[in-house]
N, CA, C and O atoms as a Tinker XYZ file with bonds, in Angstrom:
   480  protein
     1  N     89.855000   80.761000  116.913000    73     2
     2  CA    90.826000   80.893000  116.661000    64     1     3
     3  C     92.153000   80.938000  118.268000    63     2     4     5
     4  O     91.773000   81.367000  119.358000    81     3
     5  N     93.013000   80.633000  118.135000    73     3     6
     6  CA    94.071000   79.684000  118.980000    64     5     7
     7  C     94.512000   81.109000  119.399000    63     6     8     9
     8  O     94.644000   82.145000  118.747000    81     7
     9  N     94.735000   80.752000  120.983000    73     7    10
    10  CA    95.349000   81.941000  121.637000    64     9    11
    11  C     96.825000   82.676000  120.960000    63    10    12    13
    12  O     97.216000   83.841000  121.027000    81    11
    13  N     97.330000   81.670000  120.408000    73    11    14
    14  CA    99.371000   81.962000  119.897000    64    13    15
    15  C     98.260000   83.110000  118.227000    63    14    16    17
    16  O     98.592000   84.168000  117.692000    81    15
    17  N     97.346000   82.453000  118.034000    73    15    18
    18  CA    97.009000   82.835000  116.448000    64    17    19
    19  C     96.587000   84.689000  117.300000    63    18    20    21
    20  O     97.205000   85.714000  117.012000    81    19
    21  N     95.809000   84.635000  117.980000    73    19    22
    22  CA    95.199000   86.009000  118.213000    64    21    23
    23  C     96.131000   86.956000  118.529000    63    22    24    25
    24  O     96.114000   88.122000  118.132000    81    23
    25  N     97.144000   86.331000  119.419000    73    23    26
    26  CA    98.539000   87.322000  120.024000    64    25    27
    27  C     99.207000   87.705000  118.618000    63    26    28    29
    28  O     99.800000   88.783000  118.592000    81    27
    29  N     99.167000   86.755000  117.167000    73    27    30
    30  CA   100.098000   87.277000  115.769000    64    29    31
    31  C     99.077000   88.190000  115.293000    63    30    32    33
    32  O     99.585000   89.178000  114.762000    81    31
    33  N     97.769000   88.197000  115.302000    73    31    34
    34  CA    97.051000   89.017000  115.111000    64    33    35
    35  C     97.286000   90.582000  115.746000    63    34    36    37
    36  O     97.488000   91.593000  115.072000    81    35
    37  N     97.218000   90.513000  116.977000    73    35    38
    38  CA    97.390000   91.558000  117.846000    64    37    39
    39  C     98.569000   92.164000  117.885000    63    38    40    41
    40  O     98.657000   93.362000  118.153000    81    39
    41  N    100.028000   91.099000  117.517000    73    39    42
    42  CA   101.092000   92.055000  117.383000    64    41    43
    43  C    101.290000   93.047000  115.930000    63    42    44    45
    44  O    101.702000   94.187000  115.717000    81    43
    45  N    100.660000   91.738000  114.954000    73    43    46
    46  CA   100.897000   92.274000  114.029000    64    45    47
    47  C    100.572000   94.249000  113.281000    63    46    48    49
    48  O    101.082000   95.211000  112.707000    81    47
    49  N     98.869000   93.470000  114.148000    73    47    50
    50  CA    98.053000   95.155000  113.864000    64    49    51
    51  C     98.886000   96.340000  114.804000    63    50    52    53
    52  O     98.985000   97.533000  114.516000    81    51
    53  N     99.289000   95.846000  115.664000    73    51    54
    54  CA   100.237000   96.865000  116.579000    64    53    55
    55  C    101.355000   97.270000  115.373000    63    54    56    57
    56  O    101.439000   98.452000  115.040000    81    55
    57  N    102.077000   96.410000  114.832000    73    55    58
    58  CA   103.483000   96.340000  113.992000    64    57    59
    59  C    103.239000   97.607000  113.047000    63    58    60    61
    60  O    104.065000   98.480000  112.781000    81    59
    61  N    101.702000   97.493000  112.527000    73    59    62
    62  CA   101.363000   97.881000  111.211000    64    61    63
    63  C    100.959000   99.401000  111.104000    63    62    64    65
    64  O    101.065000  100.252000  110.221000    81    63
    65  N    100.226000   99.363000  112.950000    73    63    66
    66  CA    99.779000  100.715000  112.596000    64    65    67
    67  C    100.894000  101.891000  113.246000    63    66    68    69
    68  O    101.025000  103.057000  112.872000    81    67
    69  N    101.550000  101.259000  114.211000    73    67    70
    70  CA   103.168000  102.224000  113.986000    64    69    71
    71  C    103.507000  102.583000  112.838000    63    70    72    73
    72  O    103.932000  103.687000  112.498000    81    71
    73  N    103.299000  101.506000  112.099000    73    71    74
    74  CA   104.445000  101.707000  110.206000    64    73    75
    75  C    103.499000  102.911000  110.006000    63    74    76    77
    76  O    104.115000  103.692000  109.281000    81    75
    77  N    102.218000  103.454000  110.328000    73    75    78
    78  CA   101.259000  104.262000  109.846000    64    77    79
    79  C    100.449000  104.120000  109.263000    63    78    80    81
    80  O     99.852000  105.008000  108.655000    81    79
    81  N    100.106000  102.592000  109.278000    73    79    82
    82  CA    98.812000  101.878000  108.635000    64    81    83
    83  C     96.910000  102.372000  109.239000    63    82    84    85
    84  O     96.713000  102.154000  110.435000    81    83
    85  N     96.280000  102.682000  108.821000    73    83    86
    86  CA    95.119000  102.551000  109.316000    64    85    87
    87  C     94.389000  101.386000  109.133000    63    86    88    89
    88  O     94.523000  100.821000  108.048000    81    87
    89  N     93.384000  100.738000  110.254000    73    87    90
    90  CA    93.417000   99.471000  110.563000    64    89    91
    91  C     92.362000   98.939000  109.234000    63    90    92    93
    92  O     92.152000   97.728000  109.165000    81    91
    93  N     91.580000  100.051000  107.982000    73    91    94
    94  CA    91.510000   98.749000  106.511000    64    93    95
    95  C     92.847000   99.189000  106.074000    63    94    96    97
    96  O     93.099000   98.243000  105.328000    81    95
    97  N     93.749000   99.853000  106.016000    73    95    98
    98  CA    94.713000   99.603000  104.954000    64    97    99
    99  C     95.325000   98.499000  105.823000    63    98   100   101
   100  O     95.942000   97.805000  105.015000    81    99
   101  N     95.511000   97.865000  107.287000    73    99   102
   102  CA    96.629000   97.087000  108.074000    64   101   103
   103  C     95.472000   95.439000  107.426000    63   102   104   105
   104  O     96.181000   94.451000  107.236000    81   103
   105  N     94.587000   95.305000  107.261000    73   103   106
   106  CA    93.893000   94.278000  106.853000    64   105   107
   107  C     93.774000   93.572000  106.018000    63   106   108   109
   108  O     93.450000   92.385000  106.032000    81   107
   109  N     94.332000   95.051000  104.198000    73   107   110
   110  CA    94.128000   94.208000  103.620000    64   109   111
   111  C     96.118000   94.201000  102.954000    63   110   112   113
   112  O     96.495000   93.289000  102.218000    81   111
   113  N     96.947000   95.175000  103.334000    73   111   114
   114  CA    98.476000   95.114000  103.037000    64   113   115
   115  C     98.623000   93.981000  103.700000    63   114   116   117
   116  O     99.510000   93.250000  103.259000    81   115
   117  N     97.720000   93.400000  105.114000    73   115   118
   118  CA    98.354000   91.932000  105.906000    64   117   119
   119  C     98.157000   90.969000  104.436000    63   118   120   121
   120  O     99.092000   90.470000  103.809000    81   119
   121  N     97.090000   90.890000  104.180000    73   119   122
   122  CA    96.503000   90.121000  103.246000    64   121   123
   123  C     97.498000   90.277000  101.982000    63   122   124   125
   124  O     98.077000   89.351000  101.413000    81   123
   125  N     97.543000   91.146000  101.784000    73   123   126
   126  CA    98.275000   91.267000  100.229000    64   125   127
   127  C     99.303000   90.769000  100.626000    63   126   128   129
   128  O     99.323000   89.538000  100.607000    81   127
   129  N    100.644000   91.550000  101.174000    73   127   130
   130  CA   101.161000   90.699000  101.744000    64   129   131
   131  C    101.683000   88.988000  102.158000    63   130   132   133
   132  O    102.848000   88.590000  102.144000    81   131
   133  N    100.465000   88.182000  102.509000    73   131   134
   134  CA   100.452000   86.831000  102.492000    64   133   135
   135  C    100.542000   86.642000  101.504000    63   134   136   137
   136  O    101.354000   85.912000  100.934000    81   135
   137  N     99.305000   87.580000  100.876000    73   135   138
   138  CA    99.172000   86.670000   98.319000    64   137   139
   139  C    100.324000   86.458000   98.074000    63   138   140   141
   140  O    100.797000   85.360000   97.779000    81   139
   141  N    101.138000   87.895000   98.205000    73   139   142
   142  CA   102.503000   88.101000   97.615000    64   141   143
   143  C    103.330000   86.885000   97.726000    63   142   144   145
   144  O    103.553000   86.059000   96.841000    81   143
   145  N    103.875000   86.901000   99.298000    73   143   146
   146  CA   104.581000   86.044000   99.466000    64   145   147
   147  C    104.107000   84.637000   98.552000    63   146   148   149
   148  O    104.772000   84.354000   97.556000    81   147
   149  N    102.909000   83.766000   98.953000    73   147   150
   150  CA   102.487000   82.903000   98.239000    64   149   151
   151  C    102.749000   82.701000   96.436000    63   150   152   153
   152  O    103.431000   81.838000   95.883000    81   151
   153  N    102.006000   83.738000   95.851000    73   151   154
   154  CA   102.328000   83.961000   94.510000    64   153   155
   155  C    103.851000   83.594000   93.979000    63   154   156   157
   156  O    104.390000   83.048000   93.016000    81   155
   157  N    104.220000   84.278000   95.293000    73   155   158
   158  CA   105.989000   84.069000   94.846000    64   157   159
   159  C    107.227000   82.439000   95.183000    63   158   160   161
   160  O    108.394000   82.148000   94.921000    81   159
   161  N    105.797000   81.654000   96.035000    73   159   162
   162  CA   106.411000   80.055000   95.805000    64   161   163
   163  C    107.335000   80.727000   97.477000    63   162   164   165
   164  O    107.962000   79.805000   97.999000    81   163
   165  N    107.455000   82.043000   98.240000    73   163   166
   166  CA   108.716000   81.981000   99.348000    64   165   167
   167  C    108.465000   81.242000  100.579000    63   166   168   169
   168  O    109.125000   81.358000  101.612000    81   167
   169  N    107.466000   80.474000  100.396000    73   167   170
   170  CA   106.548000   79.432000  101.889000    64   169   171
   171  C    107.354000   77.787000  101.208000    63   170   172   173
   172  O    107.561000   76.749000  101.835000    81   171
   173  N    107.673000   78.115000   99.665000    73   171   174
   174  CA   108.360000   76.552000   99.520000    64   173   175
   175  C    110.404000   76.843000  100.237000    63   174   176   177
   176  O    111.090000   75.946000  100.728000    81   175
   177  N    110.672000   77.742000  100.115000    73   175   178
   178  CA   112.249000   77.411000  101.134000    64   177   179
   179  C    112.026000   78.498000  102.411000    63   178   180   181
   180  O    113.117000   79.017000  102.644000    81   179
   181  N    111.147000   78.933000  103.170000    73   179   182
   182  CA   111.055000   79.679000  104.116000    64   181   183
   183  C    109.675000   79.280000  104.716000    63   182   184   185
   184  O    108.648000   79.789000  104.267000    81   183
   185  N    109.653000   78.563000  105.514000    73   183   186
   186  CA   108.377000   78.278000  106.758000    64   185   187
   187  C    108.083000   79.802000  107.451000    63   186   188   189
   188  O    108.934000   80.691000  107.421000    81   187
   189  N    106.985000   79.937000  107.967000    73   187   190
   190  CA   106.587000   81.068000  108.896000    64   189   191
   191  C    107.219000   81.156000  110.176000    63   190   192   193
   192  O    107.444000   82.219000  110.753000    81   191
   193  N    107.602000   79.618000  110.760000    73   191   194
   194  CA   108.161000   79.816000  112.626000    64   193   195
   195  C    109.046000   78.294000  112.006000    63   194   196   197
   196  O    109.807000   77.872000  112.877000    81   195
   197  N    109.062000   77.680000  111.065000    73   195   198
   198  CA   110.240000   76.614000  110.884000    64   197   199
   199  C    111.003000   76.780000  109.969000    63   198   200   201
   200  O    110.529000   77.213000  108.919000    81   199
   201  N    112.531000   76.477000  110.057000    73   199   202
   202  CA   113.423000   76.597000  109.463000    64   201   203
   203  C    112.754000   75.690000  108.097000    63   202   204   205
   204  O    111.767000   74.962000  107.994000    81   203
   205  N    113.705000   76.086000  107.241000    73   203   206
   206  CA   113.001000   74.781000  105.144000    64   205   207
   207  C    114.774000   75.050000  105.074000    63   206   208   209
   208  O    115.706000   75.206000  105.864000    81   207
   209  N    114.490000   74.975000  103.280000    73   207   210
   210  CA   116.179000   75.462000  103.187000    64   209   211
   211  C    116.607000   76.466000  102.947000    63   210   212   213
   212  O    117.622000   76.546000  102.255000    81   211
   213  N    115.765000   77.941000  103.603000    73   211   214
   214  CA   116.055000   78.768000  104.513000    64   213   215
   215  C    115.845000   79.289000  105.506000    63   214   216   217
   216  O    115.017000   78.528000  106.008000    81   215
   217  N    116.076000   80.458000  106.528000    73   215   218
   218  CA   115.256000   80.860000  107.582000    64   217   219
   219  C    114.133000   80.845000  107.171000    63   218   220   221
   220  O    113.699000   81.018000  106.032000    81   219
   221  N    113.154000   80.431000  109.028000    73   219   222
   222  CA   112.013000   80.396000  108.681000    64   221   223
   223  C    111.636000   82.634000  108.762000    63   222   224   225
   224  O    112.144000   83.637000  109.263000    81   223
   225  N    111.059000   82.444000  108.338000    73   223   226
   226  CA   110.278000   84.203000  108.883000    64   225   227
   227  C    110.721000   84.808000  109.585000    63   226   228   229
   228  O    111.308000   85.888000  109.518000    81   227
   229  N    110.318000   83.725000  110.861000    73   227   230
   230  CA   110.182000   84.496000  112.325000    64   229   231
   231  C    111.838000   84.399000  112.729000    63   230   232   233
   232  O    112.142000   84.928000  113.798000    81   231
   233  N    112.755000   83.855000  112.060000    73   231   234
   234  CA   113.914000   83.874000  112.772000    64   233   235
   235  C    114.352000   85.227000  112.054000    63   234   236   237
   236  O    115.019000   85.966000  112.777000    81   235
   237  N    114.128000   85.639000  110.897000    73   235   238
   238  CA   114.845000   86.796000  110.223000    64   237   239
   239  C    113.757000   87.859000  110.932000    63   238   240   241
   240  O    114.446000   88.848000  111.178000    81   239
   241  N    112.714000   88.062000  111.272000    73   239   242
   242  CA   111.735000   88.760000  112.081000    64   241   243
   243  C    112.874000   88.877000  113.706000    63   242   244   245
   244  O    113.039000   89.895000  114.378000    81   243
   245  N    113.206000   88.139000  113.843000    73   243   246
   246  CA   114.171000   88.027000  115.366000    64   245   247
   247  C    115.159000   88.238000  115.116000    63   246   248   249
   248  O    115.911000   88.000000  116.061000    81   247
   249  N    115.863000   88.762000  113.869000    73   247   250
   250  CA   117.427000   88.895000  113.986000    64   249   251
   251  C    116.942000   90.320000  113.444000    63   250   252   253
   252  O    117.866000   91.091000  113.704000    81   251
   253  N    115.956000   90.989000  112.836000    73   251   254
   254  CA   116.369000   92.134000  112.363000    64   253   255
   255  C    115.746000   93.337000  113.265000    63   254   256   257
   256  O    116.042000   94.528000  113.172000    81   255
   257  N    114.698000   92.668000  114.271000    73   255   258
   258  CA   113.613000   93.158000  114.588000    64   257   259
   259  C    114.186000   93.743000  115.766000    63   258   260   261
   260  O    114.608000   93.109000  116.733000    81   259
   261  N    114.171000   95.553000  115.565000    73   259   262
   262  CA   114.332000   97.069000  116.048000    64   261   263
   263  C    115.911000   97.479000  115.742000    63   262   264   265
   264  O    116.590000   98.022000  116.613000    81   263
   265  N    116.412000   97.181000  114.477000    73   263   266
   266  CA   117.364000   96.710000  114.279000    64   265   267
   267  C    117.266000   98.147000  112.945000    63   266   268   269
   268  O    116.525000   97.893000  111.996000    81   267
   269  N    117.986000   99.538000  112.926000    73   267   270
   270  CA   117.415000  100.421000  111.858000    64   269   271
   271  C    118.463000   99.993000  110.430000    63   270   272   273
   272  O    119.638000   99.628000  110.396000    81   271
   273  N    117.773000  100.152000  109.678000    73   271   274
   274  CA   117.730000   99.147000  108.299000    64   273   275
   275  C    116.986000   98.413000  108.277000    63   274   276   277
   276  O    116.561000   98.183000  107.145000    81   275
   277  N    116.424000   97.682000  109.305000    73   275   278
   278  CA   116.064000   95.958000  109.386000    64   277   279
   279  C    114.745000   95.792000  107.846000    63   278   280   281
   280  O    114.618000   94.680000  107.333000    81   279
   281  N    113.986000   96.885000  107.355000    73   279   282
   282  CA   113.219000   96.092000  106.519000    64   281   283
   283  C    114.134000   97.147000  104.831000    63   282   284   285
   284  O    113.736000   96.941000  103.685000    81   283
   285  N    115.077000   97.966000  105.092000    73   283   286
   286  CA   115.502000   98.087000  103.608000    64   285   287
   287  C    116.425000   96.776000  103.703000    63   286   288   289
   288  O    116.798000   96.339000  102.615000    81   287
   289  N    116.888000   96.020000  104.966000    73   287   290
   290  CA   117.616000   95.050000  104.541000    64   289   291
   291  C    117.341000   93.946000  103.562000    63   290   292   293
   292  O    117.930000   93.489000  102.583000    81   291
   293  N    115.649000   93.559000  104.524000    73   291   294
   294  CA   114.662000   92.648000  103.953000    64   293   295
   295  C    114.332000   93.187000  102.059000    63   294   296   297
   296  O    114.364000   92.494000  101.043000    81   295
   297  N    114.103000   94.331000  102.197000    73   295   298
   298  CA   113.110000   94.543000  100.461000    64   297   299
   299  C    115.089000   94.078000   99.672000    63   298   300   301
   300  O    115.159000   93.371000   98.666000    81   299
   301  N    116.364000   94.610000  100.340000    73   299   302
   302  CA   117.606000   94.321000   98.859000    64   301   303
   303  C    117.390000   93.261000   98.932000    63   302   304   305
   304  O    116.840000   92.993000   97.864000    81   303
   305  N    117.480000   91.959000   99.800000    73   303   306
   306  CA   117.576000   90.604000   99.743000    64   305   307
   307  C    115.927000   89.920000   98.834000    63   306   308   309
   308  O    115.606000   88.732000   98.866000    81   307
   309  N    115.502000   90.500000   98.451000    73   307   310
   310  CA   114.335000   89.769000   97.935000    64   309   311
   311  C    114.154000   90.936000   96.615000    63   310   312   313
   312  O    112.997000   90.735000   96.246000    81   311
   313  N    114.606000   91.799000   95.933000    73   311   314
   314  CA   114.999000   92.236000   94.599000    64   313   315
   315  C    116.664000   92.502000   94.378000    63   314   316   317
   316  O    117.038000   93.265000   93.487000    81   315
   317  N    117.656000   91.788000   95.291000    73   315   318
   318  CA   119.469000   92.007000   94.220000    64   317   319
   319  C    119.347000   90.534000   93.550000    63   318   320   321
   320  O    120.055000   90.274000   92.577000    81   319
   321  N    118.643000   89.780000   93.959000    73   319   322
   322  CA   118.820000   87.651000   93.562000    64   321   323
   323  C    120.124000   87.512000   94.194000    63   322   324   325
   324  O    120.488000   86.382000   93.868000    81   323
   325  N    121.241000   88.163000   95.090000    73   323   326
   326  CA   122.325000   87.813000   95.585000    64   325   327
   327  C    122.114000   86.073000   95.720000    63   326   328   329
   328  O    121.117000   85.352000   95.747000    81   327
   329  N    123.779000   85.790000   95.796000    73   327   330
   330  CA   123.554000   84.109000   96.109000    64   329   331
   331  C    123.394000   83.961000   97.972000    63   330   332   333
   332  O    123.654000   84.732000   98.896000    81   331
   333  N    122.972000   82.902000   97.913000    73   331   334
   334  CA   122.630000   82.251000   99.375000    64   333   335
   335  C    122.950000   81.284000   99.718000    63   334   336   337
   336  O    123.166000   80.640000   98.691000    81   335
   337  N    123.211000   80.492000  100.823000    73   335   338
   338  CA   123.797000   79.117000  101.214000    64   337   339
   339  C    122.543000   78.282000  101.576000    63   338   340   341
   340  O    121.568000   78.813000  102.106000    81   339
   341  N    122.588000   77.081000  101.304000    73   339   342
   342  CA   121.057000   76.670000  101.434000    64   341   343
   343  C    121.307000   75.659000  102.206000    63   342   344   345
   344  O    122.411000   75.127000  102.088000    81   343
   345  N    120.172000   75.038000  103.373000    73   343   346
   346  CA   120.743000   74.263000  104.292000    64   345   347
   347  C    121.786000   72.869000  104.286000    63   346   348   349
   348  O    122.341000   72.159000  105.124000    81   347
   349  N    121.679000   72.957000  102.848000    73   347   350
   350  CA   122.561000   71.217000  102.489000    64   349   351
   351  C    123.823000   71.666000  102.263000    63   350   352   353
   352  O    124.667000   70.772000  102.334000    81   351
   353  N    124.474000   73.380000  101.869000    73   351   354
   354  CA   125.501000   73.999000  101.714000    64   353   355
   355  C    125.532000   73.902000  100.485000    63   354   356   357
   356  O    126.614000   73.540000  100.024000    81   355
   357  N    124.840000   74.070000   99.883000    73   355   358
   358  CA   124.840000   74.352000   98.139000    64   357   359
   359  C    124.122000   75.982000   98.166000    63   358   360   361
   360  O    123.335000   76.559000   98.915000    81   359
   361  N    124.830000   76.321000   96.980000    73   359   362
   362  CA   124.523000   77.831000   96.747000    64   361   363
   363  C    124.259000   78.410000   95.188000    63   362   364   365
   364  O    124.750000   78.101000   94.102000    81   363
   365  N    123.041000   79.599000   95.678000    73   363   366
   366  CA   122.004000   79.733000   94.268000    64   365   367
   367  C    121.606000   80.740000   94.698000    63   366   368   369
   368  O    121.395000   80.972000   95.888000    81   367
   369  N    121.422000   81.608000   93.620000    73   367   370
   370  CA   121.151000   82.761000   93.329000    64   369   371
   371  C    119.501000   82.822000   93.836000    63   370   372   373
   372  O    118.618000   82.146000   93.308000    81   371
   373  N    119.284000   83.782000   94.976000    73   371   374
   374  CA   117.894000   83.875000   95.647000    64   373   375
   375  C    117.061000   84.739000   94.747000    63   374   376   377
   376  O    117.454000   85.601000   93.961000    81   375
   377  N    115.504000   84.241000   95.077000    73   375   378
   378  CA   115.254000   84.356000   93.588000    64   377   379
   379  C    114.542000   86.223000   93.730000    63   378   380   381
   380  O    114.344000   86.782000   94.808000    81   379
   381  N    114.323000   86.755000   92.560000    73   379   382
   382  CA   113.580000   87.551000   93.367000    64   381   383
   383  C    112.591000   87.927000   93.097000    63   382   384   385
   384  O    112.257000   87.418000   92.026000    81   383
   385  N    111.576000   88.835000   93.624000    73   383   386
   386  CA   110.324000   88.418000   94.445000    64   385   387
   387  C    109.710000   89.402000   92.625000    63   386   388   389
   388  O    110.217000   90.179000   91.816000    81   387
   389  N    108.794000   88.909000   92.759000    73   387   390
   390  CA   107.764000   89.632000   91.259000    64   389   391
   391  C    106.467000   90.274000   91.619000    63   390   392   393
   392  O    105.728000   89.814000   92.490000    81   391
   393  N    106.228000   91.265000   90.980000    73   391   394
   394  CA   105.149000   92.127000   91.867000    64   393   395
   395  C    104.411000   92.946000   90.258000    63   394   396   397
   396  O    104.997000   93.493000   89.324000    81   395
   397  N    102.949000   92.713000   90.497000    73   395   398
   398  CA   102.217000   93.511000   89.761000    64   397   399
   399  C    101.535000   95.301000   90.013000    63   398   400   401
   400  O    100.758000   95.600000   90.920000    81   399
   401  N    101.949000   96.045000   89.209000    73   399   402
   402  CA   103.114000   96.236000   88.451000    64   401   403
   403  C    104.333000   95.649000   88.941000    63   402   404   405
   404  O    104.595000   95.246000   90.075000    81   403
   405  N    105.230000   95.672000   87.602000    73   403   406
   406  CA   106.576000   95.171000   87.746000    64   405   407
   407  C    107.132000   95.777000   88.967000    63   406   408   409
   408  O    106.461000   96.706000   89.415000    81   407
   409  N    108.405000   95.406000   89.728000    73   407   410
   410  CA   108.860000   96.013000   90.579000    64   409   411
   411  C    108.676000   97.302000   91.798000    63   410   412   413
   412  O    109.565000   98.011000   92.270000    81   411
   413  N    107.160000   97.306000   92.107000    73   411   414
   414  CA   106.648000   97.933000   92.418000    64   413   415
   415  C    106.592000   98.051000   94.125000    63   414   416   417
   416  O    105.663000   97.464000   94.680000    81   415
   417  N    107.597000   98.820000   94.981000    73   415   418
   418  CA   108.266000   99.013000   95.951000    64   417   419
   419  C    107.165000   99.155000   96.796000    63   418   420   421
   420  O    107.115000   97.935000   96.643000    81   419
   421  N    106.547000   99.334000   97.286000    73   419   422
   422  CA   105.412000   99.721000   97.903000    64   421   423
   423  C    105.261000   98.094000   98.442000    63   422   424   425
   424  O    105.628000   97.453000   99.427000    81   423
   425  N    104.454000   97.815000   97.118000    73   423   426
   426  CA   104.051000   96.096000   97.639000    64   425   427
   427  C    105.511000   95.179000   98.497000    63   426   428   429
   428  O    105.377000   94.461000   99.488000    81   427
   429  N    106.816000   95.468000   97.785000    73   427   430
   430  CA   107.859000   94.663000   97.906000    64   429   431
   431  C    108.201000   95.476000   99.986000    63   430   432   433
   432  O    108.796000   94.872000  100.878000    81   431
   433  N    107.679000   96.652000  100.076000    73   431   434
   434  CA   108.105000   96.876000  101.280000    64   433   435
   435  C    106.850000   96.487000  102.450000    63   434   436   437
   436  O    106.959000   96.318000  103.664000    81   435
   437  N    105.961000   96.440000  101.800000    73   435   438
   438  CA   104.424000   95.728000  102.864000    64   437   439
   439  C    105.002000   94.070000  103.319000    63   438   440   441
   440  O    105.085000   93.630000  104.465000    81   439
   441  N    105.380000   93.302000  101.929000    73   439   442
   442  CA   106.205000   92.072000  102.393000    64   441   443
   443  C    106.808000   91.857000  103.067000    63   442   444   445
   444  O    106.740000   90.729000  103.555000    81   443
   445  N    108.138000   93.124000  103.708000    73   443   446
   446  CA   108.983000   93.016000  104.243000    64   445   447
   447  C    108.692000   93.304000  105.448000    63   446   448   449
   448  O    109.047000   92.543000  106.348000    81   447
   449  N    107.937000   94.544000  105.734000    73   447   450
   450  CA   107.173000   95.124000  107.051000    64   449   451
   451  C    105.989000   93.775000  107.665000    63   450   452   453
   452  O    105.488000   93.848000  108.788000    81   451
   453  N    105.696000   92.586000  106.672000    73   451   454
   454  CA   104.858000   91.128000  107.228000    64   453   455
   455  C    105.894000   90.667000  108.117000    63   454   456   457
   456  O    105.861000   90.525000  109.340000    81   455
   457  N    107.015000   90.412000  107.116000    73   455   458
   458  CA   107.992000   89.593000  107.449000    64   457   459
   459  C    108.489000   89.759000  108.812000    63   458   460   461
   460  O    108.544000   88.884000  109.676000    81   459
   461  N    108.848000   90.986000  108.905000    73   459   462
   462  CA   109.060000   91.907000  110.046000    64   461   463
   463  C    108.054000   91.919000  111.084000    63   462   464   465
   464  O    108.413000   92.659000  112.000000    81   463
   465  N    106.623000   91.232000  111.346000    73   463   466
   466  CA   105.886000   91.227000  111.980000    64   465   467
   467  C    105.573000   90.237000  112.188000    63   466   468   469
   468  O    104.365000   90.245000  112.429000    81   467
   469  N    106.081000   89.070000  112.259000    73   467   470
   470  CA   106.200000   87.633000  112.420000    64   469   471
   471  C    106.250000   87.306000  114.206000    63   470   472   473
   472  O    107.303000   87.648000  114.744000    81   471
   473  N    105.471000   86.845000  114.868000    73   471   474
   474  CA   105.495000   87.009000  116.118000    64   473   475
   475  C    105.481000   85.622000  116.745000    63   474   476   477
   476  O    104.487000   84.952000  116.465000    81   475
   477  N    106.605000   84.927000  117.727000    73   475   478
   478  CA   107.011000   83.577000  118.215000    64   477   479
   479  C    104.688000   82.776000  118.470000    63   478   480
   480  O    104.469000   81.635000  118.875000    81   479
C-alpha cells in the first residue's frame, strides 16, 4: 500500500469515526459509497483527485470541508438535477443519483460523507 493511500484510509477512518460510524460500519459505508459512485457513473465526469468535465471529489471536499451544511450541499447537488456548467462551457442537468431503494437518503448522505473524506 502506498503511503498516500494509507494516509487517505486513515483520514477517511477518522472522518467517519467523527461522524459516528463504528469501525465495522466504516468499512461497509466506505465501500458502499464507492460502489454507489461507480454504479451511478459519477467518475465519468468527476475524478477522485483530477478534474474532468466536473470538479474532482478532492476539489469539492477542499472547498466544502469544515463548512456548515457541507453534507447538505452535496446531497442537494446529487438529488436536485440542477443545471451545471461543464469544462467546455456547455450546460446540462446534473444527473440525479439513483439508489436502491429509490431516494434512500442514508445512502446519499453516505456518498456525501465519502466525498468530504477525500484527502490529498
